[in-house]
N, C-alpha and C positions, 0 to 999 in steps of 0.2 A: 504493500500500500504506500502511495506517495505521501510525502510530508504534507503537501497541500491538502490532500484528501483527509489525512489524519487530523490536521488542525481544523479543517472545516467541520468534520463530524463532531469534534470536541465542542466547538462553539455552538453549533446547531442544537446539540443535545442539552445545552444549558439554557436555551431560550424557552421561556414559558409559552404555552399555547396562545396564539393570537399575536405573537411578535415575530416579524419577518426580518431576515438578514439581507442587507445590501453589502455584498462583498466588495470592498474598496480596492480596485485593481490598478489605481494610478501608479505609474512608474514601474509596473510589473509587466513582464513579457506576455505575449499572446499564449505561449505554451503553458504558463502557469494558470492563466484564465481558463484555458481548455481543460486542464486537470480538474479545476473546481467545477466546471460545467459537466465533465464526465462523472463527477461525484454527485451530481444532482442540482447544483446551484444554478439559478437562472437570473437573479437580480445582481447586477454589477454596477459599481459607481466609479465614474471618472470625473476629474475636476479640471481637465484641460481640453479645450475643444479640439485642438490639433491632434492630440493623442487619441481621443475618442474616434475622430474621423478616420484615423489610420488603422485602428484596431478593429472596428466594427465589421468591415467587409471581410476580414479574415476569420471571423468566428460565426457560429450558428445563428440563423435568423431569429430564433425564438428567445434569444437573450433579451431581457428587459433592461436597457441601459438607463441608468439614473445619472443625470448631470448634477454634480454636487458642489462644484466650485463656483467662484465668482464668474458670472457670465458677462463677457464684454458684448456690447451691442453689435459690433461688427462680426461676431462669431455665431450669432443666432441662426442665420441662414445655413451655415455650414453643418451645424449639428442636427438641424431639424429632421432630416430624413432618417436619422439613426436613433434619436433619443425617444424614450417612452415617457420618462418623467424628468422634469426640470425641478430640482428641489430648492434652487437658489434664486427664486424671484425676490429681488430686494427693493423694487421700486415699481410704481404704477407705469411709468414710461416703458420699462423693460417688459412688463406684462403685456402692454399694448403692442409692442413690437413682436413678441412671441405669438400673439393672436394673429397679427398680420402675416407673419411668415408661415404659420401653420395653415392659414387660409390659402396662401399662395400655392401650397402643394396639396390642398384638400385633405388635411390631416387633423385629427383631434389629439392634442398632447395634454398629458396630465401635469399639473404643477403644484408645488408647495410654496407657501409664502414664508420667506426666511425672516426670523425674528432675531434682532441683535440684543442679546442679554449678557454677553461676555464682557469682561473688563478691558480686553484688548481692543483697541480701536482699529486694528488691522482687519478684524472680522467684520463682515458686512451684514446687512439686513435692515428691516424696518425697525425703528424704535417702537416700543409697545404702543405709546400714545399715537404715533404716526399711523400705525397699522389700523388701530381702532377708528381713527378719524377717516381714513380712506374707506373703511367698510361703511361707516355712516354716510359718507358722501356718495355712495353708490359706485365707487371705482371698480368694484369687482363684479358688477352686473353686466349683462348684455354681451357676454363672450360666447361665440358660437364654436370656436375651434380650440378653446382652452377649457380644461376641466380642473377647477381648483379643488384639490383633494385634502388639504390640511395645511399644516405648518412644519417648518424645520428650524432647528437651532443648534448652535454649538456653545457649549459651556466654556468658561475660562479654563485655560490650560494651567492647572494647579493641583497640588496634592491635597488641598483643603476640600474634602468631599462634602463638608457642610455647606460651603459656598456653592459648590456644583449643584447640590440638592436644592438649594434656594433658587438658583437660576432655572433649573428644570421645572421647579414648582411654578415659577412665574410663567414659563412657556405653557405649561399645562393649563393654568388658569386663563391665560389669554386665548388659548385654543377653545376652551369651553365657552368663553364670552362670545367668541365669533360663532361658534356652533349654535349657541342659543340666540344669536342675533341675526346678522345678515345671511347666515348659511343655515338658518333653522329649517328650511324646506329642502335643503340639498341632501341627496342620498349619497353623494360622493365625499363630503367633507368629514373624513374619518381618520386621516393619517396624522400621526404625531412622530416625526422623524427626529430623534435625538439620541445621543450616546455613541461613543466610539470605543476603540479597544481598551482605553484606560478607565472609562466611566460608564460603560453601557449598563452595568448592573444598577447603578443609581438611576439612570434614565428609565429603565424598565419599571422600577419602583414608583416612578412618577408618570406612568401611563404611556411610555413610548410604544408605538406599534411597529416602527422601523428602527433598526440600529445599523450604523454604518461602521463596519469593522474590516480593517485591512491587515495591519501588522500581525495580529493574532492568527491570521490565516496564511498570508503569503510571506511572512517574515519582514525583516527590515527592507526598506525600499532602496533601489538604486536610483538616487536622485539625478535628474537630468536638467541641464540649463535650457 
């Protein structure tokens, strides 16, 4: 049994029912992704448009690619044919552009609204107040080629799991506010994507339905410039 398959099974066996794994394959070769696919994994996460566009055609068509990194506006068109879910919608203009590009190729794409709760300013996303205001303003209505399925967030990179738990709790409460508000009639708004290799257990305790794990499956990444 390959190391990737062993690691994958170990992670999957720890996940409670109702929590799905996005295997974060950024900076890992196609061969490693294929190993995880052969072991049954279908959801994979990439955070660079160029890498996703290069890898997707080399791998099976039934992979559900999640784009999880900061999405530059000039890369939306390139990833649109390949991506199933864009987890990193961090502004209304980006959402509108995704709608436009999905309509251009007659595709419906699922998206998550990214919430910024971490202390690092390098991480992107809507501020909580900004997100709730956009919801009240009707900014998430009238989209024919975008299906808003929930929210995504990253916690602060810290060993302080109390702080991480507080941040995940804020995400969960914001998600519930939206679900009870402008998405109260939506059958799609159910996903809470949070938690990575170092903090996914805390995320699950706070309601995560998707966890994004890479290192625990594929090992340390070979970083590329």
